[in-house]
C-alpha positions as MATLAB code, in Angstrom:
seq = 'MGGHRVKGVNPLRSKALALLALLPLLMLAGFAATVAQPGAFAQATGVENQTPTLPMPRIRLELRRGLVVLSGVVPDAIERDAIWRQAASVYGVDRVIDKIRIESVANPAWLGPAFLPDLRGLAYAVAVLEDASLVVDGVADSARTRDSIVAQLGDFASHHLRVVNRVSLREGISAP';
ca = [
     -23.965  -34.479  -53.129;
     -21.144  -33.625  -50.800;
     -19.576  -30.221  -50.824;
     -17.105  -29.213  -53.633;
     -13.492  -28.937  -52.802;
     -11.349  -26.486  -54.513;
      -8.211  -28.199  -55.915;
      -5.293  -27.791  -53.501;
      -7.244  -25.843  -50.707;
      -7.403  -28.159  -47.187;
     -11.041  -27.138  -45.788;
      -9.681  -28.197  -42.256;
      -6.696  -25.850  -42.709;
      -8.695  -22.994  -43.859;
     -10.907  -23.211  -40.553;
      -7.798  -23.432  -38.513;
      -6.505  -20.156  -39.884;
      -9.652  -18.642  -39.760;
      -9.948  -19.275  -36.005;
      -6.123  -18.219  -35.543;
      -7.231  -14.826  -36.976;
      -9.970  -14.415  -34.348;
      -7.913  -15.173  -31.605;
      -6.246  -11.953  -30.882;
      -9.953  -10.560  -31.145;
     -11.048  -12.925  -28.548;
      -8.295  -12.262  -26.091;
      -8.846   -8.496  -26.613;
     -12.218   -9.106  -25.575;
     -11.388  -10.997  -22.470;
      -9.038   -8.460  -21.517;
     -11.586   -5.729  -21.760;
     -14.003   -7.536  -19.757;
     -11.340   -8.079  -17.074;
     -10.731   -4.406  -16.891;
     -14.281   -3.109  -16.959;
     -15.397   -5.757  -14.507;
     -12.901   -7.835  -12.502;
     -13.610  -11.529  -12.461;
     -15.828  -11.126  -15.629;
     -13.278  -13.049  -17.519;
     -13.175  -15.987  -15.113;
     -16.885  -15.977  -15.267;
     -16.800  -15.962  -18.840;
     -14.253  -18.525  -19.569;
     -14.204  -20.426  -16.642;
     -10.510  -19.472  -16.172;
      -9.153  -18.187  -12.717;
      -6.686  -15.311  -12.797;
      -3.465  -16.924  -11.562;
      -1.764  -13.615  -10.562;
      -1.864  -13.411   -6.917;
      -1.968   -9.811   -5.287;
       0.283   -9.131   -2.501;
      -1.158   -7.653    0.518;
      -0.025   -4.001    1.348;
       2.566   -3.473    4.224;
       1.522   -1.514    7.414;
       3.761    0.087   10.008;
       2.465    1.091   13.498;
       4.578    3.486   15.803;
       3.389    3.738   19.240;
       4.734    6.283   21.566;
       4.349    6.076   25.221;
       6.551    7.329   28.252;
       9.163    8.193   26.004;
       9.389    4.450   24.623;
       8.867    3.683   20.787;
       7.249    0.457   19.762;
       7.588   -0.225   15.908;
       5.270   -3.037   14.508;
       3.554   -4.039   11.451;
       4.665   -6.017    8.436;
       7.208   -4.974    5.782;
       8.555   -6.759    2.593;
      12.416   -7.003    3.546;
      15.038   -6.517    5.910;
      16.413   -3.327    4.126;
      12.877   -1.573    4.740;
      12.745   -2.803    8.338;
      16.125   -1.621    9.131;
      15.843    1.718    7.600;
      12.815    2.210    9.329;
      14.251    1.178   12.558;
      17.337    3.524   11.856;
      15.091    6.635   11.463;
      13.093    5.795   14.620;
      16.527    5.154   16.646;
      17.792    8.584   15.547;
      14.887   10.768   16.259;
      13.789    8.868   19.605;
      17.158    7.222   20.853;
      18.515    3.860   20.090;
      17.699    2.569   23.740;
      14.191    3.958   23.466;
      12.954    2.017   20.370;
      11.564   -1.606   20.341;
      11.574   -3.293   17.038;
       8.490   -5.650   16.354;
       8.435   -5.331   12.546;
       7.801   -8.674   10.821;
       9.022   -9.447    7.465;
       6.459  -10.812    5.198;
       5.295  -11.316    1.560;
       3.819   -7.840    1.255;
       4.036   -5.223   -1.649;
       6.820   -2.575   -1.861;
       4.990    0.627   -2.737;
       6.714    3.958   -3.038;
       4.922    5.751    0.114;
       6.642    2.921    2.138;
       9.794    4.219    3.938;
      11.408    5.727    6.822;
      10.846    9.352    5.508;
       7.148    8.962    6.231;
       7.453    8.242   10.031;
       6.493   11.335   11.921;
       8.651   12.776   14.883;
       5.925   12.619   17.521;
       8.362   13.790   20.568;
       6.622   16.328   22.581;
       3.244   14.188   22.542;
       2.176   12.524   25.810;
       0.860    9.408   24.024;
       0.644    8.961   20.124;
       0.150    6.390   17.475;
       0.890    6.675   13.837;
      -0.123    4.039   11.318;
       1.458    4.212    7.770;
      -1.050    2.050    5.799;
      -2.330    1.830    2.074;
      -0.739    5.366    1.160;
      -2.330    6.803    4.470;
      -0.698    8.057    7.460;
      -3.232    8.362   10.466;
      -1.718    9.848   13.739;
      -3.714   10.129   17.069;
      -2.217   11.676   20.069;
      -2.482   14.121   22.846;
      -0.272   17.421   22.872;
       0.752   18.881   25.945;
       0.879   22.371   24.383;
      -0.507   24.254   21.452;
       2.870   24.751   20.175;
       3.631   20.941   20.075;
       0.369   20.253   18.416;
       1.136   22.941   15.788;
       4.339   21.481   15.232;
       2.830   18.042   14.377;
       0.345   19.635   12.076;
       3.203   21.736   10.143;
       4.983   18.215    9.726;
       1.759   16.198    8.629;
       1.203   18.809    6.133;
       4.731   18.142    4.590;
       3.928   14.540    4.216;
       0.521   15.377    2.505;
       2.384   17.148   -0.168;
       4.050   13.605   -1.019;
       0.928   12.119   -2.080;
       0.182   10.555    1.364;
      -3.368   10.827    2.614;
      -3.026   12.290    6.138;
      -5.279   12.291    8.962;
      -4.368   14.111   11.800;
      -6.227   13.291   15.134;
      -3.641   14.921   17.263;
      -5.526   16.936   20.303;
      -4.652   19.243   23.118;
      -4.627   17.744   26.641;
      -7.621   18.776   28.405;
      -7.345   22.090   30.452;
      -5.107   23.456   27.809;
      -6.661   25.938   25.352;
      -5.469   26.929   22.142;
      -3.821   30.004   21.354;
];
């Protein structure tokens, strides 16, 4: 009473071909699950995503008493050297201390020396470039200096950087 066989057709081969035909659909479903909800594919299949994500770079420029300290992490010596050269050209070679480390981090389009602001004229300032954002804290000695920084930061915002300006006037100085 077993099943009947059609002459020349291997039932095992037919099942294998049917599974192969379904494989692209299963892969597409798994991809859709990962796009819709990260981790869903791993939960559904028990297979972890083996593609590591790199942390983002970070650059910090601190200006205090005419000295600039650069710190943070970048992906390579090319980026580090370009950032140092830009800072040295603005503040002076003997006024820049480089503490930037090279680590395994991403190299996004927003990383680069062109996005380091010129903070001369501020009594104290810190600029942090991280995750497509530039945050600048500082104290300006005059409204003119503050306005110059504001204009410069506006230029950075036009290059798709999120800019946070926290530059204030020194106490006792009024805005025009």
